[in-house]
C-alpha positions in Angstrom: 16.1 12.4 8.0 18.5 11.0 5.2 19.4 7.4 5.2 23.2 7.8 6.1 24.7 5.1 8.3 20.9 4.2 9.9 20.0 1.0 11.2 16.1 1.5 12.8 15.9 -0.6 16.2 12.1 -0.6 16.2 9.6 1.8 14.8 6.4 3.1 17.0 4.0 2.2 14.0 0.7 3.0 15.9 1.6 6.4 17.0 1.1 7.4 12.9 -2.2 5.7 13.5 -3.1 7.6 15.9 -1.5 10.6 15.7 -1.6 13.4 13.1 2.3 14.1 13.7 3.3 17.6 12.8 7.0 18.0 13.3 9.6 15.8 14.4 13.1 16.0 16.5 16.0 13.9 16.7 17.2 13.2 20.1 20.1 11.4 21.7 19.3 8.6 24.3 21.2 7.9 27.0 21.6 4.3 27.9 23.7 1.8 29.9 26.0 -0.5 28.2 24.0 -3.9 28.3 20.9 -1.6 26.4 22.9 -0.5 23.7 23.8 -4.2 23.3 20.2 -5.2 23.7 19.0 -2.7 21.1 21.8 -3.8 18.8 20.1 -7.1 18.7 16.8 -5.1 18.2 15.4 -5.9 21.1 13.1 -2.6 21.5 9.5 -1.8 21.9 7.9 1.8 21.4 4.5 0.7 22.1 2.8 3.0 24.6 5.9 5.4 25.2 5.9 9.0 25.4 7.8 12.1 26.5 7.5 14.1 29.3 9.8 17.4 30.3 10.9 18.1 34.0 13.2 20.4 35.1 14.4 21.0 31.8 14.9 18.1 30.9 13.3 15.4 28.5 12.6 11.9 29.5 11.6 8.9 27.8 8.5 7.1 29.6 7.4 3.6 28.8 10.0 2.3 26.2 11.0 -1.4 26.6 14.4 -2.1 26.3 14.8 -6.1 27.3 17.8 -7.2 28.9 21.2 -7.9 27.3 21.5 -12.0 27.6 25.2 -12.2 28.4 25.0 -9.3 30.7 26.1 -9.7 34.0 24.1 -10.3 37.4 24.6 -6.6 37.9 23.3 -5.1 34.5 20.9 -7.9 34.4 18.8 -5.6 37.4 18.3 -3.0 35.4 14.4 -2.4 34.5 13.5 -2.2 31.3 11.1 0.0 31.7 13.0 2.6 33.5 12.8 6.1 32.4 15.7 7.4 30.0 17.2 10.8 30.0 16.7 12.1 26.5 19.5 14.7 24.9 18.2 17.9 23.2 19.8 21.4 22.7 18.0 24.0 25.0 15.9 25.5 22.3 14.6 22.4 21.2 13.5 21.5 24.8 12.2 25.3 25.3 10.3 24.6 21.7 8.8 21.1 22.2 8.1 22.2 25.6 6.2 25.3 25.1 4.3 23.0 22.4 3.4 20.2 24.6 1.8 22.0 27.0 -1.0 22.9 24.7 -4.1 21.3 24.4 -4.5 18.2 22.5 -0.6 18.2 21.8 1.8 15.3 23.1 5.4 14.1 22.4 5.5 10.3 20.9 8.8 8.4 20.2 8.4 7.6 16.2 11.4 5.2 15.9 14.5 4.4 18.1 17.6 4.0 15.6 21.7 3.9 15.6 23.4 6.5 13.4 26.9 6.4 13.2 27.4 4.2 16.0 25.2 6.3 18.6 21.8 5.5 19.3 18.7 8.3 18.4 15.1 8.7 19.4 13.0 10.2 16.8 10.3 12.3 18.4 7.3 13.5 16.7 5.1 16.1 18.0 1.4 14.9 18.0 -2.4 15.6 18.0 -4.1 12.9 18.8 -6.8 11.6 15.6 -10.6 11.0 16.1 -11.9 7.9 15.4 -13.3 9.1 11.9 -9.6 10.6 10.8 -8.6 6.9 11.9 -11.1 5.6 9.7 -10.2 8.2 6.5 -6.6 7.0 7.1 -7.5 3.4 7.0 -9.6 4.2 4.0 -7.0 5.8 2.0 -4.5 2.8 2.8 -7.1 0.3 1.7 -7.5 2.5 -2.1 -3.6 2.4 -1.8 -3.2 -1.4 -2.0 -6.0 -1.9 -4.8 -4.6 0.3 -7.1 -1.2 -1.3 -6.3 -2.6 -4.7 -6.8 -4.5 -3.5 -9.7 -1.3 -1.7 -11.4 0.7 -4.7 -10.8 -1.8 -7.1 -13.1 -1.9 -4.8 -15.9 2.1 -4.8 -16.6 3.1 -7.0 -19.2 4.6 -10.0 -18.4 8.2 -10.7 -19.6 8.2 -14.6 -19.7 8.4 -16.3 -23.4 
């Protein structure tokens, strides 16, 4: 994903900790007007959200988009956790749907962002990590952090 005109609204960092992400796909997101405005304010959350296929359509469940504060009363009554349709090509739906039914695979949203003014979701084809895999990831992250800290201390300072 290149960074041309992209504004990231929210990320699902827990997904990268809990799953091995094997493949990613960009999907459009069907939203109502006040939901778009709320996302532009950064009021979205992907924790515990997932993607489901039904009748050759992809749906995003569990994504929380808060209500827009300046919306009319009718628009405020929209459920923040309502299922939202994802816009994918037929080939992508068939490919991801086939992989998602395999044992151990799931589809998790990784981030919501705006690309050229349109709301997009990055979906990851994921396989669950075991507890020892999570421990290994934490260990590698700590080692990288220590290396960065030690390397930073070795650099000469420019103050005279």
